[in-house]
Phi, psi and omega in degrees: 000127181285169187297319181295315180297319179300317179298314179297323179299315179295318180299315182298315181293321179296318179300319180294320183292332180261015173099018175059052179277347177257179176300145174289137178249128175260111185280137177226177181294347182248009180121183185275149177235131179292139178240155176300151178289331177287114184297337179291341181258359182283150182236165178290128183293154177300136178078008182265077175078180184299334179296342180269357183295144175065241183286349180075185182234113182242350179056226181261025186305330182268010183301140174278174186299328181291343183244031171245119187240142169245124186237147180234359177224161178296322180295316177297321181298311181293327177294319179295326178294328183274336186284148169089010176060230183262006182295145174305142182219153173237127177242117179260119179268120181250118183080193181261125177252140191239120181280344183234043186296334181270000178086166184296329183299336181293340182263349188292131176290147180300127180099346178287132181219114185298326178296321177291325178299313179298319181294321184290326189246015172306129180306332178293337179259312188272328183085195183231025187253351183210151177297156179290147177203167180117187188301307184292326175292321177297319179290324175298316180297321178294320177297316179297322179296324178294319177294315180305315182296330185273319192266350178272139179232117182276125184262122180280171178296159174057049184234138168245128174244124187218140175280141179264120180080198187262351187242024185261146181185184182232126177254129169071008179259157179236114178280125181252098177265091196233118174066033183227172179233142167077075181228139177236134175230119186217152166060041180234143173264115181259125167264120187307138177295142174259141174278114181289341188223064178301152180259136173277125177244102184292342183272337185297163176054056178056042177061031169256349177089156178198151172270125182248136184237164178246176167084115170259156176298312177225130176240123173255109191233112178061031185240160183229155178053075181234135178236118178246114195217136174056042174251160171245125181234124188204165174284347173059241185282350188239072182288144178302329182295341180262000182285143178283173175239142174225140183059028179078009181233145179300133178283078189290125180242008180239148168246232183269167172269314180214115178243140178238111194217172170050062174078011175295154186203151175060071183235135174242127179240109190223143171057035176260158173247117176253124188216142170054068179206158180269273186274091197282306189212124171255133167244097191092115190255002182202138175295338183273000185270033183305315183297323181282322197257340182300128180081002181238205182057043175274112188225138173248133174240118177215144177057037173260154177245129179240121179222136180069026182264131183279315183197177177058067179231050002252176162263129191242134167235140170067319195285154166274099185250128179251114180240110181219153176058033174261154178243122181248125184240124177243101183288164178297135176083358181282139168295131184211138178250300180193175174258290185265125174260121183266104187251188188306123176055024179284156177223073184275133169245117180238105186223150173058035176260161178239137179236126176248105185251137176298158181303135177093354179266126184276136175292350178299335183271001178298320177260140178230123181269120174256325180217166178287112179200140182283152181219144172255125179219095186229153172060035175261154177237147175236120183050043174085358183240143180295133180223133173277101188296324180289318181296316182290325176297311183294328180288320185268338181231067186296341178286351179233049185299129181260146173274138178265137175107094184290343176090009176208159182238118179298139176239341182268076178233121185293315184193128183250120178268152174299141184304323181293337180272348188299313181304315180295316182291309185290317181298329182279339192232348183278144175109171180291152178081006181237031183240140180298000000 
């Protein structure tokens, strides 16, 4: 690090620690760049992850006054997304807006009765050999379609969505960043949408059945140049641990928190807090998406905090994913599967991360092999000590031996902190309400 960059780095961190009384500095590989004081006008700094590649990510920073909206309801929010055609826009979310404020019953089709649904598709009656069909399934599907129409919000190109102040967020809504370029989402607390009408699939899970749900908090689908920064994403009031069971299976009402899929490319996910969720993040959602995803799904994850996460942080297919300076916390008694899922043709680089694992949890489970694909995992620490994640995985789980060496070296890194410093830095600054 040259002297000027080191000096700017110290200034930037000091400014944040004293409440951001100075200009925000966006650090890049060539030094600091001054940013507007209005966070709605800030852009992703040069060299800050894959989202800065090529044209970079500026969102709606150039929006004129007519295309700056302040919204306090879900209806206003969706209207602002639709207004103004293709012009750059800034949408400021003030307070908490709720996509399901009237409750699940508001979406139910006339005649749908969950008790009748359970009676009709009880495995003792229906079995495990064919998908569910009939009146109650048709009514469930109609109810689900009504919810789908209400809670999804399509985000156009050249848009910045930002929370105003420390208490702003979105409950029960699903942001659809689909087929567009240049989107920024910052400073919002997301409560994951719940599926009011999960479908029973008797054939799933080796013909033991499973409840399947829809809706991610944020979906990046076939889109490019996206920056997701300083948000909090969680199950909020609806924890999986409180969900009931039917037919011996959890009545699952959650899907992912943030998924990047179907040919999306050049995405930076930074300084977010992911908490209390099961299937957290997919980068590439299907082994069969070779035509869409090969050569794409380039995503950077840095300075994010993951706590109470069961799996997929993230699960990767196809993409060149750079994950550095993240803090992963697995508390005592938590259900836990793995952190990184190594999937089809993935090229994951996981370096300079910190893992805080409760006593008795082996670091061998941090990596999970789904398909044969090489991975780089260097300079990581577990409970304050350096651990070779690939070596410990291969030693304890020899049936899933991983190859070392992802075959590429990340260059788009804004600033790399020592792994031992990551818990203190990330825990203090990641999440909504901690942005200048």
